[in-house]
Every structure is written in C-alpha cells, then in structure tokens.
VMD Tcl script that builds the backbone (N, CA, C; Angstrom):
set m [mol new atoms 354]
animate dup $m
set s [atomselect $m all]
$s set {name element resname resid chain x y z} {
  {N N MET 1 A 321.463 48.441 105.337}
  {CA C MET 1 A 320.226 48.967 104.534}
  {C C MET 1 A 319.702 47.809 103.678}
  {N N SER 2 A 318.545 47.953 103.296}
  {CA C SER 2 A 317.604 46.886 102.718}
  {C C SER 2 A 317.265 47.666 101.308}
  {N N GLN 3 A 317.051 46.788 100.430}
  {CA C GLN 3 A 316.503 47.474 98.898}
  {C C GLN 3 A 314.903 47.051 98.933}
  {N N TYR 4 A 314.181 48.155 98.240}
  {CA C TYR 4 A 312.835 47.985 97.996}
  {C C TYR 4 A 312.564 48.568 96.656}
  {N N LEU 5 A 311.551 47.838 96.031}
  {CA C LEU 5 A 310.863 48.182 94.810}
  {C C LEU 5 A 309.853 49.198 95.054}
  {N N VAL 6 A 309.719 50.304 94.302}
  {CA C VAL 6 A 308.578 51.100 94.436}
  {C C VAL 6 A 308.199 50.967 92.885}
  {N N ALA 7 A 307.094 50.534 92.860}
  {CA C ALA 7 A 306.560 50.245 91.409}
  {C C ALA 7 A 305.451 51.260 91.060}
  {N N ILE 8 A 305.560 51.887 89.955}
  {CA C ILE 8 A 304.500 52.496 89.583}
  {C C ILE 8 A 303.374 51.784 88.524}
  {N N HIS 9 A 302.195 51.792 88.932}
  {CA C HIS 9 A 301.303 51.134 87.972}
  {C C HIS 9 A 300.316 51.932 87.386}
  {N N HIS 10 A 300.440 51.764 86.016}
  {CA C HIS 10 A 299.692 52.494 85.091}
  {C C HIS 10 A 298.420 51.684 84.310}
  {N N PRO 11 A 297.537 52.122 84.085}
  {CA C PRO 11 A 296.263 51.261 83.593}
  {C C PRO 11 A 296.279 50.741 82.166}
  {N N ASP 12 A 296.143 49.452 81.928}
  {CA C ASP 12 A 296.215 49.015 80.565}
  {C C ASP 12 A 295.950 50.270 79.638}
  {N N ASN 13 A 296.844 50.094 78.541}
  {CA C ASN 13 A 296.801 51.034 77.534}
  {C C ASN 13 A 296.962 52.511 77.940}
  {N N PHE 14 A 297.839 52.561 78.979}
  {CA C PHE 14 A 298.128 54.094 79.143}
  {C C PHE 14 A 298.600 55.063 78.439}
  {N N ASP 15 A 298.379 56.259 78.126}
  {CA C ASP 15 A 298.796 57.028 77.121}
  {C C ASP 15 A 299.578 58.113 77.975}
  {N N PRO 16 A 301.248 57.927 78.041}
  {CA C PRO 16 A 301.897 58.710 78.607}
  {C C PRO 16 A 301.823 60.340 78.043}
  {N N SER 17 A 301.111 60.612 76.990}
  {CA C SER 17 A 300.876 61.758 76.458}
  {C C SER 17 A 299.913 62.718 77.372}
  {N N THR 18 A 299.176 61.840 78.220}
  {CA C THR 18 A 298.336 62.526 79.127}
  {C C THR 18 A 298.964 62.928 80.523}
  {N N VAL 19 A 300.035 62.617 80.707}
  {CA C VAL 19 A 300.762 63.264 81.974}
  {C C VAL 19 A 300.947 64.594 81.855}
  {N N THR 20 A 300.532 65.340 82.909}
  {CA C THR 20 A 300.894 66.871 82.952}
  {C C THR 20 A 301.939 67.143 83.324}
  {N N GLU 21 A 302.308 68.424 82.776}
  {CA C GLU 21 A 303.783 68.966 83.253}
  {C C GLU 21 A 303.767 69.189 84.679}
  {N N GLU 22 A 302.856 69.418 85.443}
  {CA C GLU 22 A 302.768 69.673 86.809}
  {C C GLU 22 A 303.120 67.847 87.545}
  {N N THR 23 A 302.641 67.061 86.848}
  {CA C THR 23 A 302.976 65.613 87.418}
  {C C THR 23 A 304.635 65.282 87.101}
  {N N MET 24 A 305.130 65.601 85.973}
  {CA C MET 24 A 306.604 65.670 85.637}
  {C C MET 24 A 307.161 66.514 86.550}
  {N N ARG 25 A 307.020 67.595 86.888}
  {CA C ARG 25 A 307.835 68.357 87.986}
  {C C ARG 25 A 307.702 67.673 89.481}
  {N N ASP 26 A 306.632 67.140 89.758}
  {CA C ASP 26 A 306.561 66.483 91.035}
  {C C ASP 26 A 307.240 65.356 91.093}
  {N N ILE 27 A 307.287 64.546 89.991}
  {CA C ILE 27 A 308.133 63.474 89.883}
  {C C ILE 27 A 309.667 63.718 89.921}
  {N N GLY 28 A 309.957 64.951 89.090}
  {CA C GLY 28 A 311.372 65.300 89.193}
  {C C GLY 28 A 311.688 65.646 90.543}
  {N N ALA 29 A 310.972 66.383 91.245}
  {CA C ALA 29 A 311.323 66.795 92.716}
  {C C ALA 29 A 311.383 65.700 93.444}
  {N N LEU 30 A 310.549 64.586 93.537}
  {CA C LEU 30 A 310.702 63.668 94.160}
  {C C LEU 30 A 311.951 62.974 94.075}
  {N N ASN 31 A 312.346 62.577 92.642}
  {CA C ASN 31 A 313.732 62.135 92.377}
  {C C ASN 31 A 314.758 62.750 92.902}
  {N N LYS 32 A 314.729 64.192 93.275}
  {CA C LYS 32 A 315.966 65.003 93.587}
  {C C LYS 32 A 315.906 64.725 95.308}
  {N N GLU 33 A 314.750 64.837 95.681}
  {CA C GLU 33 A 314.668 64.497 97.304}
  {C C GLU 33 A 315.229 63.072 97.563}
  {N N MET 34 A 314.854 61.992 96.697}
  {CA C MET 34 A 315.408 60.848 96.915}
  {C C MET 34 A 316.893 60.845 96.830}
  {N N MET 35 A 317.298 61.422 95.682}
  {CA C MET 35 A 318.876 61.588 95.597}
  {C C MET 35 A 319.715 62.133 96.769}
  {N N ALA 36 A 318.890 63.319 97.030}
  {CA C ALA 36 A 319.453 64.420 98.264}
  {C C ALA 36 A 319.691 63.339 99.582}
  {N N ALA 37 A 318.593 62.699 99.955}
  {CA C ALA 37 A 318.499 61.930 100.896}
  {C C ALA 37 A 319.175 60.479 100.719}
  {N N GLY 38 A 320.130 60.166 99.567}
  {CA C GLY 38 A 320.824 59.092 99.360}
  {C C GLY 38 A 319.973 57.676 99.315}
  {N N VAL 39 A 318.670 57.604 99.087}
  {CA C VAL 39 A 317.903 56.204 99.160}
  {C C VAL 39 A 317.925 55.805 97.646}
  {N N ARG 40 A 317.848 56.573 96.568}
  {CA C ARG 40 A 317.659 56.194 95.262}
  {C C ARG 40 A 319.012 55.421 94.795}
  {N N PHE 41 A 318.755 54.019 94.634}
  {CA C PHE 41 A 319.826 53.176 93.945}
  {C C PHE 41 A 319.693 53.109 92.464}
  {N N PHE 42 A 318.464 53.079 91.929}
  {CA C PHE 42 A 318.203 53.048 90.444}
  {C C PHE 42 A 316.671 53.577 90.687}
  {N N ALA 43 A 316.421 54.114 89.398}
  {CA C ALA 43 A 315.091 54.658 88.778}
  {C C ALA 43 A 314.995 54.308 87.436}
  {N N GLY 44 A 313.612 53.767 86.971}
  {CA C GLY 44 A 313.501 53.699 85.478}
  {C C GLY 44 A 312.015 53.804 85.237}
  {N N GLY 45 A 311.660 54.391 83.869}
  {CA C GLY 45 A 310.473 54.359 83.376}
  {C C GLY 45 A 310.480 53.161 82.079}
  {N N LEU 46 A 309.243 52.730 82.035}
  {CA C LEU 46 A 309.116 51.421 81.161}
  {C C LEU 46 A 308.194 51.999 80.097}
  {N N GLN 47 A 308.471 51.387 78.643}
  {CA C GLN 47 A 307.696 51.688 77.544}
  {C C GLN 47 A 306.435 51.068 77.849}
  {N N PRO 48 A 305.433 51.407 76.867}
  {CA C PRO 48 A 304.082 50.558 77.279}
  {C C PRO 48 A 304.147 48.970 77.327}
  {N N GLU 49 A 303.169 48.519 77.728}
  {CA C GLU 49 A 303.071 47.016 77.960}
  {C C GLU 49 A 303.129 46.428 76.672}
  {N N THR 50 A 302.634 47.339 75.649}
  {CA C THR 50 A 302.400 46.695 74.187}
  {C C THR 50 A 303.764 46.537 73.542}
  {N N LYS 51 A 304.921 47.126 74.105}
  {CA C LYS 51 A 306.278 46.753 73.583}
  {C C LYS 51 A 306.941 45.533 74.484}
  {N N ALA 52 A 306.220 45.155 75.436}
  {CA C ALA 52 A 306.843 43.966 76.164}
  {C C ALA 52 A 306.964 42.578 75.209}
  {N N LYS 53 A 307.655 41.827 75.840}
  {CA C LYS 53 A 308.044 40.358 75.146}
  {C C LYS 53 A 307.883 39.503 76.356}
  {N N SER 54 A 306.857 38.201 76.156}
  {CA C SER 54 A 307.127 37.479 77.265}
  {C C SER 54 A 307.794 36.193 76.885}
  {N N LEU 55 A 308.676 35.572 77.668}
  {CA C LEU 55 A 309.055 34.211 77.318}
  {C C LEU 55 A 308.987 33.191 78.341}
  {N N ARG 56 A 308.637 32.093 77.533}
  {CA C ARG 56 A 307.988 30.836 78.505}
  {C C ARG 56 A 308.865 29.664 77.850}
  {N N ALA 57 A 309.308 29.042 78.896}
  {CA C ALA 57 A 309.966 27.507 78.813}
  {C C ALA 57 A 308.825 26.625 78.092}
  {N N GLN 58 A 308.995 25.802 77.193}
  {CA C GLN 58 A 308.268 24.894 76.597}
  {C C GLN 58 A 308.729 23.279 77.061}
  {N N PRO 59 A 307.770 22.380 77.119}
  {CA C PRO 59 A 308.333 21.056 77.646}
  {C C PRO 59 A 309.255 20.541 76.767}
  {N N ASN 60 A 309.648 21.061 75.497}
  {CA C ASN 60 A 310.497 20.248 74.467}
  {C C ASN 60 A 311.935 20.920 74.831}
  {N N GLY 61 A 312.102 22.075 75.718}
  {CA C GLY 61 A 313.356 22.586 76.115}
  {C C GLY 61 A 313.176 23.892 75.230}
  {N N GLN 62 A 312.570 24.371 74.324}
  {CA C GLN 62 A 312.630 25.315 73.483}
  {C C GLN 62 A 312.122 26.499 74.609}
  {N N VAL 63 A 312.329 27.881 74.027}
  {CA C VAL 63 A 311.511 28.961 74.631}
  {C C VAL 63 A 310.649 29.633 73.709}
  {N N LEU 64 A 309.251 29.772 74.158}
  {CA C LEU 64 A 308.445 30.734 73.359}
  {C C LEU 64 A 308.327 31.867 73.508}
  {N N ILE 65 A 308.493 32.644 72.765}
  {CA C ILE 65 A 308.528 34.188 72.691}
  {C C ILE 65 A 307.223 34.814 72.355}
  {N N THR 66 A 306.320 35.610 73.004}
  {CA C THR 66 A 305.131 36.158 72.568}
  {C C THR 66 A 305.301 37.587 72.656}
  {N N ASP 67 A 304.356 38.316 71.703}
  {CA C ASP 67 A 304.122 39.567 71.905}
  {C C ASP 67 A 303.320 40.087 73.421}
  {N N GLY 68 A 303.673 41.124 73.904}
  {CA C GLY 68 A 302.886 41.432 75.153}
  {C C GLY 68 A 303.227 41.266 76.562}
  {N N PRO 69 A 302.568 41.680 77.385}
  {CA C PRO 69 A 303.019 41.437 78.781}
  {C C PRO 69 A 302.784 39.799 79.278}
  {N N TYR 70 A 303.390 39.455 80.167}
  {CA C TYR 70 A 303.219 38.113 80.901}
  {C C TYR 70 A 301.926 37.735 81.131}
  {N N LEU 71 A 301.451 38.686 82.050}
  {CA C LEU 71 A 300.025 38.481 82.458}
  {C C LEU 71 A 299.145 39.646 81.837}
  {N N GLU 72 A 297.862 39.016 81.699}
  {CA C GLU 72 A 296.881 39.989 81.384}
  {C C GLU 72 A 296.082 40.561 82.628}
  {N N ALA 73 A 296.228 41.822 82.475}
  {CA C ALA 73 A 296.044 42.753 83.994}
  {C C ALA 73 A 295.378 44.093 83.459}
  {N N LYS 74 A 294.674 44.514 84.287}
  {CA C LYS 74 A 294.125 46.038 83.927}
  {C C LYS 74 A 295.154 46.944 84.221}
  {N N GLU 75 A 296.205 46.476 84.912}
  {CA C GLU 75 A 297.459 47.509 85.120}
  {C C GLU 75 A 298.527 47.072 85.135}
  {N N HIS 76 A 299.423 47.780 84.558}
  {CA C HIS 76 A 301.207 47.343 84.366}
  {C C HIS 76 A 302.018 48.234 85.229}
  {N N VAL 77 A 303.329 47.767 85.260}
  {CA C VAL 77 A 304.381 48.570 85.933}
  {C C VAL 77 A 304.684 49.480 84.860}
  {N N GLY 78 A 304.667 50.942 85.186}
  {CA C GLY 78 A 304.900 51.877 84.160}
  {C C GLY 78 A 306.447 52.358 84.482}
  {N N GLY 79 A 306.837 52.309 85.794}
  {CA C GLY 79 A 308.055 52.837 85.914}
  {C C GLY 79 A 308.533 52.326 87.499}
  {N N PHE 80 A 309.513 52.392 87.808}
  {CA C PHE 80 A 310.081 51.974 89.275}
  {C C PHE 80 A 311.331 52.791 89.828}
  {N N TRP 81 A 311.247 52.681 90.966}
  {CA C TRP 81 A 312.634 53.104 91.965}
  {C C TRP 81 A 313.075 51.963 92.656}
  {N N ILE 82 A 314.432 51.666 92.721}
  {CA C ILE 82 A 314.864 50.775 93.573}
  {C C ILE 82 A 315.656 51.564 94.776}
  {N N LEU 83 A 314.996 51.210 95.975}
  {CA C LEU 83 A 315.493 52.374 97.192}
  {C C LEU 83 A 316.259 51.646 98.322}
  {N N GLU 84 A 317.338 52.165 98.889}
  {CA C GLU 84 A 317.984 51.286 99.587}
  {C C GLU 84 A 317.767 52.338 100.992}
  {N N VAL 85 A 317.158 51.605 101.955}
  {CA C VAL 85 A 316.464 52.386 103.164}
  {C C VAL 85 A 316.548 51.376 104.195}
  {N N ALA 86 A 316.294 51.881 105.546}
  {CA C ALA 86 A 316.656 51.169 106.955}
  {C C ALA 86 A 315.669 50.190 106.878}
  {N N ASP 87 A 314.314 50.106 106.470}
  {CA C ASP 87 A 313.332 49.357 106.668}
  {C C ASP 87 A 311.996 49.641 106.034}
  {N N LEU 88 A 310.963 48.853 106.019}
  {CA C LEU 88 A 309.835 48.997 105.342}
  {C C LEU 88 A 309.024 50.267 105.597}
  {N N ASP 89 A 309.079 50.648 106.890}
  {CA C ASP 89 A 308.325 52.058 107.216}
  {C C ASP 89 A 308.860 53.235 106.520}
  {N N GLU 90 A 310.212 53.070 106.311}
  {CA C GLU 90 A 310.887 53.988 105.411}
  {C C GLU 90 A 310.792 54.011 104.114}
  {N N ALA 91 A 310.577 52.740 103.589}
  {CA C ALA 91 A 310.346 52.498 102.239}
  {C C ALA 91 A 308.550 53.086 101.823}
  {N N LEU 92 A 307.775 52.633 102.705}
  {CA C LEU 92 A 306.489 53.046 102.823}
  {C C LEU 92 A 306.238 54.929 102.827}
  {N N ALA 93 A 307.060 55.175 103.515}
  {CA C ALA 93 A 307.252 56.885 103.465}
  {C C ALA 93 A 307.583 57.260 102.074}
  {N N TRP 94 A 308.344 56.635 101.642}
  {CA C TRP 94 A 308.896 56.895 100.239}
  {C C TRP 94 A 307.763 56.664 99.334}
  {N N GLY 95 A 306.958 55.632 99.263}
  {CA C GLY 95 A 306.064 55.060 98.533}
  {C C GLY 95 A 304.868 56.035 98.420}
  {N N ARG 96 A 304.554 56.799 99.802}
  {CA C ARG 96 A 303.471 57.670 99.944}
  {C C ARG 96 A 303.835 58.797 99.009}
  {N N LYS 97 A 305.070 59.208 98.938}
  {CA C LYS 97 A 305.456 60.519 98.176}
  {C C LYS 97 A 305.278 60.167 96.812}
  {N N ALA 98 A 305.576 58.827 96.395}
  {CA C ALA 98 A 305.405 58.445 94.945}
  {C C ALA 98 A 303.904 58.441 94.478}
  {N N VAL 99 A 302.910 58.121 95.071}
  {CA C VAL 99 A 301.702 57.980 95.001}
  {C C VAL 99 A 301.382 59.597 94.597}
  {N N VAL 100 A 301.547 60.427 95.677}
  {CA C VAL 100 A 301.348 61.684 95.341}
  {C C VAL 100 A 301.743 62.414 94.107}
  {N N ALA 101 A 303.047 62.139 94.009}
  {CA C ALA 101 A 303.822 62.886 92.853}
  {C C ALA 101 A 303.367 62.134 91.676}
  {N N CYS 102 A 302.982 60.934 91.404}
  {CA C CYS 102 A 302.717 60.282 90.308}
  {C C CYS 102 A 301.414 60.432 89.987}
  {N N ARG 103 A 300.706 60.264 91.108}
  {CA C ARG 103 A 298.926 60.415 90.695}
  {C C ARG 103 A 298.430 59.055 90.387}
  {N N THR 104 A 298.934 58.034 90.734}
  {CA C THR 104 A 298.799 56.682 90.257}
  {C C THR 104 A 299.141 55.543 91.396}
  {N N PRO 105 A 298.431 54.358 91.335}
  {CA C PRO 105 A 298.854 53.352 92.355}
  {C C PRO 105 A 300.295 52.930 92.394}
  {N N VAL 106 A 300.925 52.820 93.525}
  {CA C VAL 106 A 302.304 52.379 93.791}
  {C C VAL 106 A 302.245 50.932 94.618}
  {N N GLU 107 A 303.327 50.434 94.283}
  {CA C GLU 107 A 303.483 48.994 95.020}
  {C C GLU 107 A 304.874 48.970 95.763}
  {N N VAL 108 A 305.093 48.649 96.955}
  {CA C VAL 108 A 306.263 48.874 97.521}
  {C C VAL 108 A 306.376 47.461 97.797}
  {N N ARG 109 A 307.715 46.846 97.637}
  {CA C ARG 109 A 307.804 45.236 97.624}
  {C C ARG 109 A 309.536 45.204 98.017}
  {N N PRO 110 A 309.855 44.414 99.427}
  {CA C PRO 110 A 311.288 44.309 99.526}
  {C C PRO 110 A 311.803 43.410 98.493}
  {N N PHE 111 A 313.091 43.363 98.356}
  {CA C PHE 111 A 313.745 42.509 97.506}
  {C C PHE 111 A 314.396 41.361 98.709}
  {N N PHE 112 A 314.618 40.173 98.277}
  {CA C PHE 112 A 315.295 39.106 98.820}
  {C C PHE 112 A 316.912 39.530 99.391}
  {N N GLU 113 A 317.027 39.356 100.465}
  {CA C GLU 113 A 318.294 39.675 101.042}
  {C C GLU 113 A 319.238 38.491 100.858}
  {N N MET 114 A 320.209 38.654 99.960}
  {CA C MET 114 A 320.956 37.648 99.710}
  {C C MET 114 A 322.201 37.252 100.908}
  {N N PRO 115 A 322.296 36.187 101.300}
  {CA C PRO 115 A 323.534 36.009 102.365}
  {C C PRO 115 A 324.745 36.277 101.881}
  {N N PRO 116 A 325.828 36.893 102.443}
  {CA C PRO 116 A 327.247 37.045 101.890}
  {C C PRO 116 A 327.872 35.871 101.315}
  {N N SER 117 A 328.535 36.107 99.968}
  {CA C SER 117 A 328.941 34.991 99.560}
  {C C SER 117 A 330.401 34.564 100.198}
  {N N LYS 118 A 330.560 33.102 100.171}
  {CA C LYS 118 A 331.650 32.919 100.992}
  {C C LYS 118 A 332.697 32.565 100.144}
}
mol reanalyze $m
mol bondsrecalc $m
mol representation Tube
mol addrep $m
C-alpha cells in the first residue's frame, strides 16, 4: 500500500464560520466511509494561515521565525487526509469524493516511499 496526501485548499482569509451544516455532515460521512474502507491513516484540520509561523535558515546559522504562511498564495491547505491505498487511481477516487464533500479544491499527492531500513 502507498500513502497519499489529500489536501483541502481554502481561499486566503477563509472564514470557517461559513461552512454549512450540510458540508460538515458530508465531510463526516466521508470520514466514516474512509475508516470503514480501512484507507484513512490520519486526518486533520488546520487553523487559518494567519496562525502559521514560517521558519527560514539564515546565512549566519540562525533561524528566522516570521508570522504567517511560508508562501504568499491565494489558497492555503486547510485540512488533509493521509490515505493508505493501492495506487494513484484509488487515491484520486477518494479525492473526487473529498471535492464533493468539502466543496473546495483538493490536491492529491503521493508520499515518497522509503526503502526498508537495513
């Protein structure tokens, strides 16, 4: 089995209070379906991008910490699932369901597969 990130993208300055009860029910149903299928490894929602801290290495060896997301973008990851599925096609099938349930863009991306340690 391979692991895939299914990331939910929210527009910049997304207001979670605008999420409807119907959307929350649909997301809950999708979570239950993923768990019943045994594909959900982990899931999490993220605080708004305004709560993010970015860390950057400096030439002097220090680390600079700044408020806000690392990238300035129109969208930010608002939540995600990590799925363990057979292949990309299966991950994309779950991604399609996530787009419908969350009513927002979704990105599906495979994790690097680490070779077994010796």
